[in-house]
N, C-alpha and C positions, 0 to 999 in steps of 0.2 A: 721548608717543607713543603711550601705550594709547590715547588718544581717536583717532589717527590710525588706528590700527592698526584700531579700532573700525568707524572711518569707512569704510575699505578694503573691509572684510568685508562692510558694511551694500551698500555700492558694487557689490562683486559678485553677493551677492545678488539685488540688486535688476536686474541685467543678466539673472543668467539667468530670474528671472519675467519680465522684460519681453520676453527670448527665446523663452520657453514661451508667452506671452502671445499674441504675434504669430504661432508657428506653430499655433497653435489658432483664431485669428481667422481666419488666411488659411482656413484649411480650413473653416472655419464660411461662410465667405462664397460658398466655393463651392457649398454646399449648398442647397437651399430650408428655408426652417425648419420644413417637417412633418419633414424627414428627420434634422435635429438631435437626434442623441439625449440625453437627460436623466441615463444612467446614469453613473457614475464613470469614468474612462480608467484604464487601466494603463501607468505608465511604466517603461519597462527604461532603467535605467545600464548601459551596456557598457562595459566598461575597453577592448577591441578590437572594432571591428565591421569585418565585411568587408562591401566594399560591391561585388557582384557585377556589376553593371551597367559600372563602371569597371576592377575586376579590383584595388581597390588595398584594402589594409588600414586603417583609420582608428581614430584614438585619441580615447577619452573623449567618446562618442556617447549622446546620448537619444535613444529610440524611444517614442513613444506610440502606444497601443494601444486601438482602441473598435469594438464589435459588430464583432470576429474581424477587423478590419482594419488596417494601419499607416495613421495620420491625421497624423502628423507625427514629422518626424527633425530633428534638430541637430548640432551640436558642442557638448561640455561638459555638465556634469550638472544639468539644469534641475530645480529643484525641483517635485514635485507637488504639485496642488493638495490642498486639507485634505481632501477625498472620493475621492481618487485612490490607487490602490496603488501603492505602489513595488517595484519588482524590481531587486534591487541585483546585477547580475553586472559590478561595476566591477574584478574581478581576474580576469575570463574572456573567452575570445575567442567572442563574439555572432556567429551567421552566419545566412543563409537556410535553412530545412529543405532537408535533404538530400534527392535526387532520386535513386532507383535506378531505371535504365531496363532491369534485367533479372532479372526474378524470378520464381518459382514457388513459392506459396504453398499451393498442395495438397500439396505433399509435402518429403519432405527425403531423399537419398539414403542408402542403408544396404544391406548384403549381403542383406537380406530385402524389398528395395524390388520385386523381381520378382515374386516370390511374394505380397505382399500385393496385388497387381492384382487377384488372383484370391481371395483371401480378405476385404478391406473393402468395406465399403459407402461411397458416394460421402458419408453423413452423417458417417463417419471420419475421411475427409479434410478435411471441411469444420470440423469440431471442431480436429482438430491445426491447419488453418489459423488458427482464431483464436488460437492459441498463437504461433504464427509470427509473426503478424500483431504482437501486442503485444510480442514481442522485436523485431522489426522497429522499429517507432516510437520504441521504448523506447533503441534504438541511432543514434537523430537522423532516422532517414529517415520524412519525412511524406509523401513520394508516392514510389509506387513504380509499374513499369510490368509487369503481369504477363504475360508472354510464353509461354504454352499452358498449359492446365488441360484437365481432365477432367469430364466432367458437370456442366458449370457452376459450379463448386466457387467459382471465382474472382470472376464474377459476385455469387453471392450473398454472398462476404465483403464484397466490395465495396459493396453496399448495407446490409449490417448495420451494417458502420464509417458508414458515412453517415448512418444513424439513429441511431448514437449506442446499439447493442444490445451491440457489444462495442468494444474499443478497438484502435487500428491505422492505419498510413498510410493517405492517399487513395488507393484503385486505380484504376491504369485495365489494361484486361485487353484481352488478342486472344481469347480463348474458346479453342476447340480449333484448335492450328494446322495448315496444309495441308501435304499430302506429298500424293507419288504413291506409287502401289502397291508396297510394299515400302521406301517412301521412309523417311526419319529419323521422321516423324511417322505412320504410317502404326500404328492400334491394334494391329494384329493380326500384328507382327511377334513372332518368337518364341514364339506360340501354338501349342499343339497342332492340328494340320493338323483335327482334327473341329469344333474351337472358332475355326478363322481366319476362314470365310467370305472376303467379298468386300466390306471397307467402299466406301461411295461417297462421295460430294461431302458428305452429310450429317453423315457423320463425317469429315470434312476431307480426303476422299482425292480428288485432283483426275486424272484421264489426257486430259483435251482442254478445248480452250477453254467448251466449254457446261458443263462439270464448275465450269470455275473459276466461272463465274458462279452458277452454284449453290452452290455450298461459300461463296461470298463473302456471297451473300444470307442463307444460313442462319446465318453469325455476327451478322447485324444482326438478324436475326431473334431471336437468342439475348440480344442486348443487349451485344456485343461493342464495343470502343470503337475499333479497331485490328484490323489484319490481322498474323498471323503464317505465314509461310512457311519451308518446308526446302530450301534452295535447293540443297543439296549433303548426303550422309550427314552422320552425328552419331557422336560417339563412344559413347553410351549406349545405342542402340537395339541390338536383336540381329541385325544385318545387318553383313555384311563389310565393306563400304568406309566409313570416316568422311570420304569425300575427295570421291566422285563425284560430276559434276552429277546434278541429279534431276527438273529440270523443262526444258522444251523452249522456247524463245525464244516459241511460239506460246503456250503454256500461262501464259508469265509475264507476257507483254504484256497478256492475257485478264484475269490476275489482278488488275492494276494499273489495267485501264479500269474494272473491276468496282469495284474499291475506290476509286475517284474519282469513280464514280457516287454512293454511297453516304457519301462524304466522311470517308472511314477512311486512314489514313496504313498503310503496308506495312514491316514488318520483315523481315528477310533472315536466316535463321541460314545460315551459309556457312562451311565449312574448305577445302575446294579452290579452287582460283582460277578453272578453267572455269566452274563454277558458280556463284562470285561476280563473273566478268564479266557473265555473261549477267544476273543480278540487277540488278547497277548500272545496265547498259546499257537493261534495260526500265523502271527508273525509280523502285526501292524506294526508302524515306526513311533507312533505314539498314540496315547489315551489321554482324550478331551473328558475336563471336568473328575471325571476320577471318583464321585461323591462318595460310594459305598466301597472304594477299594480296601481290601483285608490286607494282614502281614503276609498271607500267603503268596497273595498277588502281587505284592511288592516285592517278595524275595524272586519270582517267576519274571517281572521286569526288568529284576539286577542282572538275574542269569540269560535273559536273551538281548537285553542293552534298549529296552522299551523307553521313550522316553515319556514324561507326565507333563500334559499342560495343564495347569489347575481353573484357570478361570473364577477365582476368589470373586472378585465382583461381581460377576452376571449372577453366582449365589445370592450374592447380598441383596442385590438390587432387587431378583424375585422376590425373596424373602419379606423385603420391604415393602414392595407393591402388593402383594398378597393381603396387606392388611388395608389396603384402599379399596373403599368399595366401586365396585363398578370396574375397577382396571383389567381384571381379566373374569374369564368366563368361569361358572361353578365347576366347569371340569377343570381347568389347570390350577385354580386356586388352592386345592388341597398339597396337590404337586410341589407349586412353590415354595409352601408352608413346609413339606416334608423335607425336599433337596437342596432348598438354599443354604439354612444353615449349618450345612455340613459340611461344606466344599471346605471351608479355610481350618477346619481342625484335620481332614484329612490330609491335605497340604503341609501342616505342620509333622504331621506322624511321617508323609513319604520325605519329606527333607531329611528328617532325624535318623529317617532307616538310610538314607543312601539312595534314594533313586534318582535317576537322573530328570531334573527339570528345566523346562524351558518357559521362559516367557510369554502368557495369553492371557487376553481376557474377555474373550466372547463381544467387545463391542460391537453395537449395533442391538442388542440386549440394553445395555446403557448409554448411554451418550458419546456419542463420537468427538472426539479430544479430550476426555475426560481418562483417557486408557492409564496413565501416569498414576494413577489410583492406587492399580494392582501393585506398584511397589511398596507404597505405604500398608498395603495387607500383609503381604509378604513379609515384611519387617517387621509389623505387628504380633505374627505368625510367628517369630523367631530366627528367621532370616537373616543374616547381617547387611548391611547397604552394600555393601562391593559382592558379596555373592548374589546379591536381589538383581544387581548391574550384572554381572556375569549371564545370568538367565536370560537376560535381553539383547545378549552380545554374541557373546561365544558360542553359548549353548544353544543358542536359535539360530546361529547360524551354521553349528554343526547338526542340527535337526533338519533344517531346510537344505542343507548338501551346497551350502554356498561358502564355507568356511574360509576358501582359499581365496576370495572375492570379497568378503563381508564380515562383520562380527571384529574388529580390532583395527587399530589406525599403523598396524603395519606398512612396511615399506613394499609398494607394488599393488596394495589392496583400495577399492573403492574411498574416495575422502568424503564420506560421510561422517558428519559432524553435529553433536549437540553438545550446548553449554548452557550452564545456569549460574548465574552471581554469587560467588562464594562456596564453601566448600561445603559438598552434599552429605560427606559424612557426619557432619556436626550440625545438618538443618535437614531430614528427609523431604520436609516441607518442599523444598528446592524443586523437587520432580518436576511441580506442579508449576514452575515460575522459568519455563525454557526462556530465554533471551537470545539464542542465537543456532538455525538449523544451517547447515550445509548438506548439498546432497550431489555426489561426483563433481564435487569441488564449484557447483553454483550455488552461492548464497541464496538461501529461499526467506530466511526471517532475521 
């Protein structure tokens, strides 16, 4: 009996080795000989692995990583080669690196935020942003979309991370958000009249089709990756309305046309329904927040393929802080009370209606590193765990235009991995207990 057991063990070991050899042989055969790496591979054993391409959770999977990419993947725990590194996550859920489609790395809201605009230097924001970026990637978010920054801080963070000077997620940034005079992203809102001036398209303020082209071209000049516009009023700006439409259809059409000329996708901040409807009709790629989205707008978004980035946790955060004396100005407080509590219900209705949803938090309103809490709010509103994971992997990568490279652990894609101890389907609190992070094959946590 002992000999038979030993023989079966040898057979199983041979099968595993044979499978792994077949994976690597198939991969090598697809490459010219000059591109085959000589260095050892990294072999990951995953107890559970989320396959975002199919939306399924697989068990006992092996992922082989080399030169920052996934080069093989298959069933079972295949033995590593003699020179390979083994990462044993056999008791963990392994997922593609999470993607947050709405952050602001250059700041974090506090009662002092408004005064700091006049006191801090751009370098202060950048240094703080470096710390926020590290917290973000340590929480499992290996890619983010920064939707609004001042002084090109997000561009500098993006480039410093890419060059390896600081630790952080892969960053795609819109640079300075576009607004109308007095609109949500007008940088002179709430400023003393002697300092206010009249910002123009170079500062992101658009009041005509000609301004729209200049503003988009300025973002191109500054190295932005996409365009962000504020289609309606907002909660945190020092202006009365959080919902009114703030661009004419002519201005919106000009922004979209200019963006297409430069290969930019367009994200639209929108709370109120009329400004949201205009933005969707004009052809924006995503609606951010979408607080007072109507069934009519949901149908229009489905027809046009517009994505929805909900940011539930930002709504919850501002609603909570609205009850804290002195946190907000008396101009902002009623908007936070009115808008904040609505977003989770809108998300639930949009999900039920079949609107395309990509994960986003508006972190920078709430604290960096807590982005994972959005998962819990989505699940609480009726989205299943695996659907929430899809929104932060495949769906986010598709909206970002990076699905060929990011968003899944398929062969040939970036080796971005995040892991939590245990089966995340049975305990969603594990979203906040990230134990392992890898970005492009580099172990970060």
